[in-house]
GUBA-255192 format. One record per residue (C-alpha): residue number from 1; residue in three letters; x, y, z. Coordinates in steps of 0.25 Angstrom, whole numbers, plus 5000, padded with zeros to 4 digits. Layout:
// GUBA-255192
[NUM; 'ALA'; [X; Y; Z]]
...
//
This chain:
// GUBA-255192
[1; 'MET'; [5000; 4999; 5000]]
[2; 'SER'; [5012; 5009; 4996]]
[3; 'SER'; [5008; 5024; 4993]]
[4; 'HIS'; [5019; 5026; 4984]]
[5; 'SER'; [5017; 5040; 4976]]
[6; 'PHE'; [5010; 5039; 4962]]
[7; 'VAL'; [5012; 5049; 4951]]
[8; 'SER'; [5001; 5054; 4943]]
[9; 'GLY'; [4997; 5064; 4933]]
[10; 'SER'; [5008; 5065; 4922]]
[11; 'SER'; [5013; 5051; 4926]]
[12; 'ALA'; [4999; 5045; 4923]]
[13; 'GLY'; [4998; 5039; 4937]]
[14; 'VAL'; [5010; 5031; 4936]]
[15; 'TYR'; [5016; 5026; 4950]]
[16; 'SER'; [5029; 5030; 4953]]
[17; 'PRO'; [5036; 5021; 4964]]
[18; 'ARG'; [5047; 5032; 4964]]
[19; 'GLN'; [5038; 5042; 4969]]
[20; 'GLY'; [5040; 5036; 4984]]
[21; 'GLN'; [5031; 5032; 4994]]
[22; 'ALA'; [5019; 5041; 4999]]
[23; 'TYR'; [5012; 5036; 5011]]
[24; 'ALA'; [5002; 5047; 5016]]
[25; 'LEU'; [5000; 5048; 5031]]
[26; 'VAL'; [4986; 5055; 5033]]
[27; 'SER'; [4981; 5063; 5045]]
[28; 'ALA'; [4965; 5059; 5047]]
[29; 'LYS'; [4963; 5073; 5053]]
[30; 'THR'; [4970; 5081; 5042]]
[31; 'GLY'; [4971; 5072; 5030]]
[32; 'GLN'; [4985; 5078; 5029]]
[33; 'ARG'; [4997; 5069; 5026]]
[34; 'SER'; [5010; 5068; 5033]]
[35; 'PRO'; [5023; 5072; 5026]]
[36; 'SER'; [5031; 5062; 5019]]
[37; 'ASN'; [5044; 5062; 5009]]
[38; 'ARG'; [5040; 5049; 5004]]
[39; 'GLY'; [5034; 5052; 4991]]
[40; 'LEU'; [5030; 5064; 4981]]
[41; 'SER'; [5015; 5062; 4983]]
[42; 'ARG'; [5004; 5057; 4993]]
[43; 'ILE'; [4991; 5052; 4992]]
[44; 'ASN'; [4980; 5061; 4998]]
[45; 'LYS'; [4967; 5055; 5006]]
[46; 'ALA'; [4960; 5054; 4992]]
[47; 'GLY'; [4971; 5045; 4987]]
[48; 'GLN'; [4976; 5055; 4978]]
[49; 'LEU'; [4990; 5059; 4974]]
[50; 'GLN'; [4995; 5072; 4983]]
[51; 'SER'; [5007; 5079; 4979]]
[52; 'SER'; [5017; 5084; 4990]]
[53; 'ALA'; [5013; 5098; 4987]]
[54; 'THR'; [4999; 5096; 4991]]
[55; 'ARG'; [5000; 5087; 5002]]
[56; 'GLN'; [4997; 5092; 5017]]
[57; 'PRO'; [5007; 5089; 5027]]
[58; 'CYS'; [5003; 5081; 5040]]
[59; 'ARG'; [5011; 5081; 5053]]
[60; 'GLU'; [5007; 5067; 5056]]
[61; 'ARG'; [5015; 5055; 5048]]
[62; 'ARG'; [5003; 5045; 5051]]
[63; 'HIS'; [4989; 5048; 5057]]
[64; 'SER'; [4980; 5038; 5061]]
[65; 'LEU'; [4965; 5042; 5058]]
[66; 'GLN'; [4956; 5042; 5071]]
[67; 'ILE'; [4942; 5041; 5068]]
[68; 'CYS'; [4933; 5047; 5078]]
[69; 'ASN'; [4920; 5039; 5082]]
[70; 'VAL'; [4906; 5044; 5078]]
[71; 'ALA'; [4895; 5043; 5087]]
[72; 'ALA'; [4887; 5032; 5084]]
[73; 'ALA'; [4875; 5040; 5080]]
[74; 'GLU'; [4883; 5047; 5070]]
[75; 'ARG'; [4887; 5034; 5063]]
[76; 'PRO'; [4880; 5027; 5052]]
[77; 'THR'; [4876; 5012; 5054]]
[78; 'LEU'; [4887; 5002; 5053]]
[79; 'ASN'; [4887; 4988; 5057]]
[80; 'LEU'; [4900; 4987; 5065]]
[81; 'ASN'; [4901; 4971; 5067]]
[82; 'GLY'; [4909; 4968; 5079]]
[83; 'ALA'; [4915; 4981; 5080]]
[84; 'SER'; [4921; 4979; 5094]]
[85; 'GLY'; [4935; 4984; 5093]]
[86; 'SER'; [4941; 4971; 5097]]
[87; 'GLN'; [4947; 4967; 5084]]
[88; 'ALA'; [4960; 4966; 5078]]
[89; 'ARG'; [4967; 4979; 5075]]
[90; 'VAL'; [4968; 4980; 5059]]
[91; 'MET'; [4976; 4988; 5051]]
[92; 'ILE'; [4972; 4988; 5036]]
[93; 'ILE'; [4982; 4992; 5025]]
[94; 'GLY'; [4976; 4997; 5013]]
[95; 'GLY'; [4963; 5001; 5020]]
[96; 'ASP'; [4959; 5011; 5011]]
[97; 'GLY'; [4957; 5002; 4999]]
[98; 'TYR'; [4946; 4992; 4994]]
[99; 'CYS'; [4948; 4980; 5003]]
[100; 'GLY'; [4955; 4988; 5015]]
[101; 'TRP'; [4943; 4999; 5017]]
[102; 'ALA'; [4933; 4988; 5017]]
[103; 'THR'; [4940; 4980; 5027]]
[104; 'ALA'; [4945; 4992; 5035]]
[105; 'LEU'; [4929; 4995; 5038]]
[106; 'HIS'; [4926; 4981; 5039]]
[107; 'LEU'; [4936; 4978; 5050]]
[108; 'SER'; [4934; 4992; 5057]]
[109; 'ALA'; [4919; 4989; 5057]]
[110; 'ARG'; [4921; 4977; 5065]]
[111; 'GLY'; [4929; 4983; 5076]]
[112; 'TYR'; [4943; 4980; 5071]]
[113; 'PRO'; [4953; 4993; 5073]]
[114; 'VAL'; [4956; 4996; 5059]]
[115; 'CYS'; [4969; 5005; 5055]]
[116; 'ILE'; [4969; 5007; 5039]]
[117; 'VAL'; [4983; 5009; 5033]]
[118; 'ASP'; [4983; 5014; 5019]]
[119; 'ASN'; [4991; 5024; 5010]]
[120; 'LEU'; [4979; 5027; 5001]]
[121; 'VAL'; [4986; 5023; 4989]]
[122; 'ARG'; [4975; 5015; 4983]]
[123; 'ARG'; [4968; 5029; 4981]]
[124; 'ASN'; [4981; 5033; 4973]]
[125; 'TYR'; [4980; 5022; 4963]]
[126; 'ASP'; [4967; 5026; 4959]]
[127; 'ALA'; [4972; 5042; 4957]]
[128; 'GLN'; [4984; 5035; 4950]]
[129; 'LEU'; [4976; 5028; 4940]]
[130; 'GLY'; [4964; 5037; 4939]]
[131; 'LEU'; [4955; 5026; 4945]]
[132; 'ASP'; [4945; 5027; 4955]]
[133; 'THR'; [4935; 5018; 4964]]
[134; 'LEU'; [4921; 5017; 4960]]
[135; 'THR'; [4917; 5021; 4974]]
[136; 'PRO'; [4920; 5035; 4979]]
[137; 'ILE'; [4929; 5034; 4992]]
[138; 'VAL'; [4933; 5044; 5001]]
[139; 'SER'; [4947; 5045; 5008]]
[140; 'LEU'; [4952; 5035; 5018]]
[141; 'HIS'; [4951; 5044; 5029]]
[142; 'GLN'; [4937; 5048; 5025]]
[143; 'ARG'; [4933; 5034; 5024]]
[144; 'ALA'; [4939; 5031; 5038]]
[145; 'ARG'; [4932; 5043; 5045]]
[146; 'ARG'; [4919; 5039; 5039]]
[147; 'TRP'; [4921; 5025; 5044]]
[148; 'GLY'; [4923; 5031; 5059]]
[149; 'GLU'; [4910; 5039; 5058]]
[150; 'VAL'; [4902; 5027; 5051]]
[151; 'SER'; [4907; 5016; 5061]]
[152; 'GLY'; [4913; 5022; 5073]]
[153; 'GLN'; [4926; 5014; 5069]]
[154; 'HIS'; [4940; 5019; 5069]]
[155; 'LEU'; [4950; 5017; 5057]]
[156; 'ASP'; [4964; 5021; 5059]]
[157; 'LEU'; [4971; 5025; 5046]]
[158; 'GLN'; [4986; 5025; 5043]]
[159; 'ILE'; [4989; 5031; 5029]]
[160; 'GLY'; [5002; 5027; 5025]]
[161; 'ASP'; [5010; 5016; 5016]]
[162; 'ILE'; [5014; 5003; 5021]]
[163; 'CYS'; [5026; 5002; 5012]]
[164; 'ASP'; [5031; 5013; 5021]]
[165; 'PHE'; [5036; 5004; 5033]]
[166; 'GLU'; [5036; 5015; 5043]]
[167; 'PHE'; [5022; 5019; 5041]]
[168; 'LEU'; [5017; 5005; 5041]]
[169; 'SER'; [5025; 5002; 5054]]
[170; 'GLU'; [5020; 5014; 5062]]
[171; 'ALA'; [5006; 5011; 5058]]
[172; 'VAL'; [5006; 4997; 5062]]
[173; 'GLN'; [5012; 5000; 5075]]
[174; 'ALA'; [5002; 5011; 5077]]
[175; 'PHE'; [4990; 5003; 5074]]
[176; 'LYS'; [4995; 4990; 5079]]
[177; 'PRO'; [4987; 4981; 5070]]
[178; 'ASP'; [4983; 4966; 5074]]
[179; 'THR'; [4980; 4964; 5059]]
[180; 'ILE'; [4985; 4971; 5047]]
[181; 'VAL'; [4976; 4969; 5034]]
[182; 'HIS'; [4985; 4973; 5022]]
[183; 'PHE'; [4977; 4977; 5009]]
[184; 'GLY'; [4987; 4989; 5007]]
[185; 'GLU'; [4993; 4985; 4993]]
[186; 'GLN'; [4991; 4989; 4979]]
[187; 'ARG'; [4980; 4978; 4975]]
[188; 'SER'; [4979; 4979; 4960]]
[189; 'ALA'; [4985; 4969; 4950]]
[190; 'PRO'; [4982; 4980; 4937]]
[191; 'TYR'; [4989; 4991; 4945]]
[192; 'SER'; [5001; 4982; 4948]]
[193; 'MET'; [5002; 4979; 4932]]
[194; 'ILE'; [5001; 4994; 4928]]
[195; 'ASP'; [5015; 4996; 4927]]
[196; 'ARG'; [5029; 4993; 4933]]
[197; 'ALA'; [5028; 5004; 4944]]
[198; 'ARG'; [5014; 4999; 4949]]
[199; 'ALA'; [5020; 4985; 4949]]
[200; 'VAL'; [5031; 4990; 4958]]
[201; 'TYR'; [5022; 4998; 4966]]
[202; 'THR'; [5012; 4986; 4968]]
[203; 'GLN'; [5023; 4976; 4972]]
[204; 'HIS'; [5030; 4986; 4982]]
[205; 'ASN'; [5018; 4991; 4988]]
[206; 'ASN'; [5012; 4979; 4991]]
[207; 'VAL'; [5024; 4970; 4994]]
[208; 'ILE'; [5032; 4981; 5003]]
[209; 'GLY'; [5020; 4985; 5009]]
[210; 'THR'; [5016; 4971; 5014]]
[211; 'LEU'; [5030; 4969; 5018]]
[212; 'ASN'; [5030; 4981; 5027]]
[213; 'VAL'; [5016; 4976; 5033]]
[214; 'LEU'; [5023; 4963; 5036]]
[215; 'PHE'; [5035; 4970; 5043]]
[216; 'ALA'; [5026; 4980; 5050]]
[217; 'ILE'; [5018; 4967; 5056]]
[218; 'LYS'; [5031; 4961; 5060]]
[219; 'GLU'; [5038; 4973; 5067]]
[220; 'PHE'; [5026; 4980; 5073]]
[221; 'ALA'; [5014; 4970; 5073]]
[222; 'PRO'; [5019; 4955; 5073]]
[223; 'ASP'; [5005; 4949; 5078]]
[224; 'CYS'; [4998; 4957; 5068]]
[225; 'HIS'; [4990; 4949; 5057]]
[226; 'LEU'; [4992; 4953; 5043]]
[227; 'VAL'; [4981; 4951; 5034]]
[228; 'LYS'; [4986; 4954; 5020]]
[229; 'LEU'; [4976; 4955; 5007]]
[230; 'GLY'; [4983; 4946; 4996]]
[231; 'THR'; [4976; 4942; 4983]]
[232; 'MET'; [4971; 4928; 4976]]
[233; 'GLY'; [4979; 4933; 4964]]
[234; 'GLU'; [4992; 4929; 4971]]
[235; 'TYR'; [4987; 4915; 4967]]
[236; 'GLY'; [4985; 4918; 4953]]
[237; 'THR'; [4977; 4907; 4945]]
[238; 'PRO'; [4983; 4894; 4947]]
[239; 'ASN'; [4977; 4881; 4942]]
[240; 'ILE'; [4975; 4875; 4955]]
[241; 'ASP'; [4966; 4879; 4967]]
[242; 'ILE'; [4972; 4892; 4975]]
[243; 'GLU'; [4974; 4889; 4989]]
[244; 'GLU'; [4973; 4899; 5001]]
[245; 'GLY'; [4989; 4903; 5002]]
[246; 'PHE'; [4994; 4889; 5003]]
[247; 'ILE'; [4995; 4876; 4994]]
[248; 'THR'; [5001; 4862; 4998]]
[249; 'ILE'; [5010; 4858; 4987]]
[250; 'ASN'; [5014; 4843; 4985]]
[251; 'HIS'; [5027; 4843; 4977]]
[252; 'ASN'; [5036; 4831; 4975]]
[253; 'GLY'; [5031; 4823; 4987]]
[254; 'ARG'; [5033; 4836; 4996]]
[255; 'SER'; [5021; 4845; 5001]]
[256; 'ASP'; [5021; 4859; 5006]]
[257; 'ARG'; [5010; 4870; 5009]]
[258; 'LEU'; [5015; 4883; 5001]]
[259; 'PRO'; [5010; 4896; 4997]]
[260; 'TYR'; [5001; 4895; 4985]]
[261; 'PRO'; [5008; 4899; 4973]]
[262; 'LYS'; [5006; 4913; 4968]]
[263; 'GLN'; [5004; 4919; 4955]]
[264; 'GLY'; [5002; 4934; 4954]]
[265; 'GLY'; [4996; 4940; 4943]]
[266; 'SER'; [5001; 4954; 4944]]
[267; 'PHE'; [5011; 4962; 4952]]
[268; 'TYR'; [5001; 4965; 4962]]
[269; 'HIS'; [4998; 4951; 4964]]
[270; 'LEU'; [5013; 4948; 4965]]
[271; 'SER'; [5013; 4958; 4976]]
[272; 'LYS'; [5003; 4951; 4984]]
[273; 'ILE'; [5011; 4938; 4982]]
[274; 'HIS'; [5023; 4945; 4987]]
[275; 'ASP'; [5015; 4948; 5000]]
[276; 'SER'; [5011; 4934; 5002]]
[277; 'HIS'; [5024; 4929; 5002]]
[278; 'ASN'; [5028; 4941; 5011]]
[279; 'LEU'; [5017; 4938; 5021]]
[280; 'HIS'; [5020; 4923; 5021]]
[281; 'PHE'; [5034; 4925; 5024]]
[282; 'ALA'; [5032; 4936; 5035]]
[283; 'THR'; [5023; 4927; 5042]]
[284; 'LYS'; [5033; 4915; 5042]]
[285; 'ALA'; [5045; 4925; 5045]]
[286; 'TRP'; [5039; 4933; 5056]]
[287; 'LYS'; [5027; 4926; 5060]]
[288; 'LEU'; [5017; 4936; 5055]]
[289; 'ALA'; [5002; 4933; 5053]]
[290; 'ALA'; [4997; 4935; 5040]]
[291; 'THR'; [4985; 4933; 5031]]
[292; 'ASP'; [4985; 4934; 5016]]
[293; 'LEU'; [4972; 4937; 5011]]
[294; 'ASN'; [4972; 4933; 4996]]
[295; 'GLN'; [4960; 4940; 4991]]
[296; 'GLY'; [4952; 4939; 4978]]
[297; 'VAL'; [4946; 4949; 4971]]
[298; 'VAL'; [4936; 4959; 4980]]
[299; 'TYR'; [4924; 4964; 4974]]
[300; 'GLY'; [4913; 4974; 4981]]
[301; 'VAL'; [4914; 4987; 4988]]
[302; 'ASP'; [4904; 4987; 4999]]
[303; 'THR'; [4906; 4982; 5014]]
[304; 'ALA'; [4897; 4985; 5025]]
[305; 'GLU'; [4907; 4995; 5031]]
[306; 'THR'; [4910; 5002; 5017]]
[307; 'THR'; [4895; 5005; 5014]]
[308; 'ALA'; [4893; 5012; 5028]]
[309; 'HIS'; [4896; 5025; 5022]]
[310; 'PRO'; [4899; 5030; 5007]]
[311; 'GLN'; [4913; 5035; 5013]]
[312; 'LEU'; [4916; 5021; 5017]]
[313; 'ILE'; [4914; 5016; 5003]]
[314; 'ASN'; [4925; 5006; 4997]]
[315; 'ARG'; [4933; 5008; 4985]]
[316; 'TYR'; [4929; 5001; 4972]]
[317; 'ASP'; [4938; 4999; 4960]]
[318; 'TYR'; [4934; 4996; 4947]]
[319; 'ASP'; [4945; 5000; 4937]]
[320; 'GLY'; [4954; 4990; 4930]]
[321; 'ILE'; [4965; 4992; 4940]]
[322; 'PHE'; [4959; 4991; 4954]]
[323; 'GLY'; [4946; 4985; 4951]]
[324; 'THR'; [4942; 4971; 4953]]
[325; 'ALA'; [4935; 4962; 4944]]
[326; 'LEU'; [4921; 4962; 4950]]
[327; 'ASN'; [4921; 4977; 4954]]
[328; 'ARG'; [4926; 4981; 4940]]
[329; 'PHE'; [4915; 4973; 4934]]
[330; 'VAL'; [4904; 4979; 4942]]
[331; 'VAL'; [4909; 4993; 4938]]
[332; 'GLN'; [4910; 4989; 4924]]
[333; 'ALA'; [4896; 4985; 4924]]
[334; 'ALA'; [4891; 4997; 4930]]
[335; 'VAL'; [4896; 5005; 4919]]
[336; 'ASP'; [4892; 4996; 4907]]
[337; 'HIS'; [4906; 4993; 4905]]
[338; 'PRO'; [4910; 4978; 4899]]
[339; 'LEU'; [4915; 4970; 4911]]
[340; 'THR'; [4930; 4968; 4908]]
[341; 'VAL'; [4933; 4954; 4909]]
[342; 'TYR'; [4948; 4952; 4906]]
[343; 'GLY'; [4951; 4941; 4896]]
[344; 'LYS'; [4944; 4928; 4898]]
[345; 'GLY'; [4938; 4932; 4911]]
[346; 'GLY'; [4941; 4918; 4918]]
[347; 'GLN'; [4950; 4925; 4929]]
[348; 'THR'; [4945; 4919; 4942]]
[349; 'ARG'; [4947; 4925; 4955]]
[350; 'GLY'; [4942; 4924; 4969]]
[351; 'TYR'; [4933; 4936; 4973]]
[352; 'LEU'; [4927; 4943; 4985]]
[353; 'ASP'; [4918; 4953; 4990]]
[354; 'ILE'; [4924; 4965; 4999]]
[355; 'ARG'; [4915; 4962; 5010]]
[356; 'ASP'; [4922; 4948; 5010]]
[357; 'THR'; [4936; 4954; 5009]]
[358; 'VAL'; [4935; 4962; 5023]]
[359; 'ARG'; [4929; 4950; 5029]]
[360; 'CYS'; [4941; 4941; 5025]]
[361; 'VAL'; [4950; 4951; 5031]]
[362; 'GLN'; [4942; 4951; 5044]]
[363; 'LEU'; [4942; 4936; 5044]]
[364; 'ALA'; [4958; 4937; 5042]]
[365; 'ILE'; [4959; 4946; 5054]]
[366; 'ASP'; [4950; 4939; 5064]]
[367; 'ASN'; [4957; 4925; 5061]]
[368; 'PRO'; [4972; 4930; 5060]]
[369; 'ALA'; [4984; 4922; 5056]]
[370; 'GLN'; [4993; 4918; 5066]]
[371; 'ARG'; [5008; 4923; 5068]]
[372; 'GLY'; [5016; 4916; 5057]]
[373; 'GLU'; [5004; 4912; 5048]]
[374; 'PHE'; [5002; 4916; 5034]]
[375; 'ARG'; [4988; 4914; 5030]]
[376; 'VAL'; [4982; 4915; 5016]]
[377; 'TYR'; [4967; 4916; 5013]]
[378; 'ASN'; [4962; 4917; 5000]]
[379; 'GLN'; [4951; 4929; 5001]]
[380; 'PHE'; [4940; 4927; 4990]]
[381; 'THR'; [4925; 4922; 4991]]
[382; 'GLU'; [4922; 4918; 4976]]
[383; 'GLN'; [4930; 4915; 4962]]
[384; 'PHE'; [4924; 4922; 4949]]
[385; 'SER'; [4931; 4923; 4936]]
[386; 'VAL'; [4930; 4938; 4929]]
[387; 'ASN'; [4920; 4931; 4920]]
[388; 'ASP'; [4912; 4926; 4932]]
[389; 'LEU'; [4911; 4941; 4938]]
[390; 'ALA'; [4908; 4947; 4924]]
[391; 'SER'; [4896; 4938; 4922]]
[392; 'ILE'; [4891; 4940; 4936]]
[393; 'ILE'; [4892; 4956; 4934]]
[394; 'LYS'; [4886; 4955; 4920]]
[395; 'ARG'; [4874; 4947; 4927]]
[396; 'GLN'; [4871; 4956; 4938]]
[397; 'GLY'; [4873; 4968; 4930]]
[398; 'ALA'; [4862; 4963; 4921]]
[399; 'LYS'; [4853; 4964; 4932]]
[400; 'LEU'; [4856; 4978; 4935]]
[401; 'GLY'; [4853; 4982; 4921]]
[402; 'LEU'; [4868; 4983; 4918]]
[403; 'ASN'; [4872; 4979; 4904]]
[404; 'VAL'; [4885; 4972; 4908]]
[405; 'GLN'; [4895; 4966; 4897]]
[406; 'VAL'; [4908; 4958; 4899]]
[407; 'ALA'; [4919; 4961; 4890]]
[408; 'SER'; [4932; 4952; 4890]]
[409; 'VAL'; [4944; 4962; 4889]]
[410; 'PRO'; [4959; 4958; 4887]]
[411; 'ASN'; [4965; 4954; 4900]]
[412; 'PRO'; [4975; 4964; 4905]]
[413; 'ARG'; [4981; 4954; 4916]]
[414; 'VAL'; [4990; 4942; 4914]]
[415; 'GLU'; [4981; 4930; 4920]]
[416; 'ALA'; [4974; 4918; 4917]]
[417; 'GLU'; [4960; 4920; 4912]]
[418; 'ASP'; [4954; 4907; 4913]]
[419; 'HIS'; [4959; 4898; 4924]]
[420; 'TYR'; [4957; 4889; 4936]]
[421; 'TYR'; [4954; 4896; 4949]]
[422; 'ASN'; [4950; 4890; 4962]]
[423; 'ALA'; [4955; 4897; 4975]]
[424; 'LYS'; [4953; 4892; 4989]]
[425; 'HIS'; [4947; 4902; 4999]]
[426; 'THR'; [4942; 4895; 5012]]
[427; 'HIS'; [4950; 4901; 5024]]
[428; 'LEU'; [4942; 4915; 5025]]
[429; 'VAL'; [4929; 4907; 5023]]
[430; 'GLU'; [4933; 4899; 5035]]
[431; 'LEU'; [4936; 4910; 5043]]
[432; 'GLY'; [4922; 4915; 5042]]
[433; 'LEU'; [4921; 4922; 5028]]
[434; 'GLU'; [4907; 4922; 5023]]
[435; 'PRO'; [4908; 4928; 5008]]
[436; 'HIS'; [4900; 4938; 5001]]
[437; 'LEU'; [4899; 4930; 4987]]
[438; 'LEU'; [4897; 4939; 4974]]
[439; 'GLU'; [4882; 4937; 4973]]
[440; 'ASP'; [4872; 4944; 4963]]
[441; 'ASN'; [4868; 4955; 4974]]
[442; 'LEU'; [4883; 4959; 4976]]
[443; 'ILE'; [4885; 4961; 4961]]
[444; 'ASP'; [4873; 4970; 4961]]
[445; 'SER'; [4877; 4978; 4972]]
[446; 'LEU'; [4891; 4980; 4966]]
[447; 'LEU'; [4884; 4985; 4952]]
[448; 'ASN'; [4875; 4993; 4959]]
[449; 'PHE'; [4886; 5000; 4967]]
[450; 'ALA'; [4894; 5002; 4954]]
[451; 'LEU'; [4882; 5008; 4948]]
[452; 'GLN'; [4881; 5016; 4959]]
[453; 'TYR'; [4895; 5023; 4957]]
[454; 'LYS'; [4894; 5022; 4941]]
[455; 'ASP'; [4898; 5036; 4940]]
[456; 'ARG'; [4912; 5034; 4946]]
[457; 'ILE'; [4915; 5023; 4936]]
[458; 'ASP'; [4926; 5026; 4926]]
[459; 'VAL'; [4925; 5017; 4915]]
[460; 'ASN'; [4939; 5020; 4910]]
[461; 'LEU'; [4944; 5013; 4922]]
[462; 'ILE'; [4938; 4999; 4919]]
[463; 'LYS'; [4946; 4993; 4908]]
[464; 'PRO'; [4959; 4986; 4913]]
[465; 'ALA'; [4970; 4996; 4911]]
[466; 'VAL'; [4983; 4987; 4916]]
[467; 'ASP'; [4988; 4976; 4907]]
[468; 'TRP'; [4997; 4966; 4914]]
[469; 'ARG'; [5006; 4964; 4901]]
[470; 'LYS'; [5009; 4978; 4899]]
[471; 'ALA'; [5013; 4982; 4913]]
[472; 'GLY'; [5026; 4989; 4912]]
[473; 'SER'; [5034; 5001; 4916]]
[474; 'ARG'; [5020; 5008; 4912]]
[475; 'ASN'; [5008; 5000; 4908]]
[476; 'ALA'; [5003; 5006; 4895]]
[477; 'MET'; [4989; 5001; 4897]]
[478; 'MET'; [4988; 5008; 4910]]
[479; 'SER'; [4994; 5020; 4906]]
[480; 'ALA'; [4984; 5022; 4895]]
[481; 'ALA'; [4973; 5020; 4904]]
[482; 'ILE'; [4978; 5031; 4914]]
[483; 'ALA'; [4980; 5040; 4902]]
[484; 'LYS'; [4966; 5039; 4900]]
//
């Protein structure tokens, strides 16, 4: 979750890693930022690039946001299930993102003391590439204040870069977490394939950031349980069943239980594989406790908490870089754009509702790994091919009067388009997960949601703009898209 500077304008949004790091430390009272000589630009509260000439100084290097409780009579109704205040203290790295924000509110509503650590760089990706979320989201500070008013629950904010070990170590020592939930990585495969600079950024940001988390736990919170978001994409699409992290192999008369083979399909996926190896090693070498959640493709937007007030709404990405398959198809159907099926459309993956994402994380927290244990859970609820999803959207769209068409477009990715896929996912169900399945009423609600925000949809962002085969020092396909 590194907040390296990004250069916009004449450079067409090209990321320059030589601009240096730029973590932003924010005062909740003033909205001002602390001085730093680590970069030429900073990210403001809206996630926009702010030059040194327009930045306002702040005397405090790091400020923890305090939210005053609002009298119960003044708060909207929100069901705070089990909010007793006796649960584990949870630090959520990347808590301003799609999964992180929903998880932070879910846990806070249930009494977990929550600290969000974020550098707001996810918002800058949008500014850098001319993208925008379907939903109008306010600043993280506005979100947190509104949550305090709605729920009476406190959120602690630490705004900074986990690739800066000094910042991270101070944050860990200040909050004293029992669990760290790590969402704070560049999470887009297409983004990592735009060009050399973004491939380097993705691997540095993700791998070094996670290494810093491991060292911070070792040095300052050795009993802390790390819940790390991995991806099902680490496994690739092997022609055998995918197990949950480990597989027993019999070879030449001998047998061993080994980590399941990994076949990443992008520089992003490879960064996740490196993370998993580092977690596994750290649990053996330092007796840390870690759970690796290999998550499938997430869809949806609403949870009970994000619907409590308009300013708590989650982000919803539909573009070809950060948008996931089902969420993209829903938006395409809403604006009468043919559903963009890549190639043959037989690409099969595991999927889950965002409401199940937050519940899976809670289950991992409530049932922690032991010291020296590295657990791997495959976090998804159902498997679909891209063609399956397109057929579902076409069928349900017709019921709402939408003329949904499906179009096969050249596949910008290097991947199998017709393959065997059968992944195990029993551990989280055994812990108590009750899945929200992809039923017709959910598709209807998503389509209506997209129609509600139809005027915010930019159809120019729908088509894929990053070609795996053309990634280089600059991706010509992406450059043309930015220029438009």
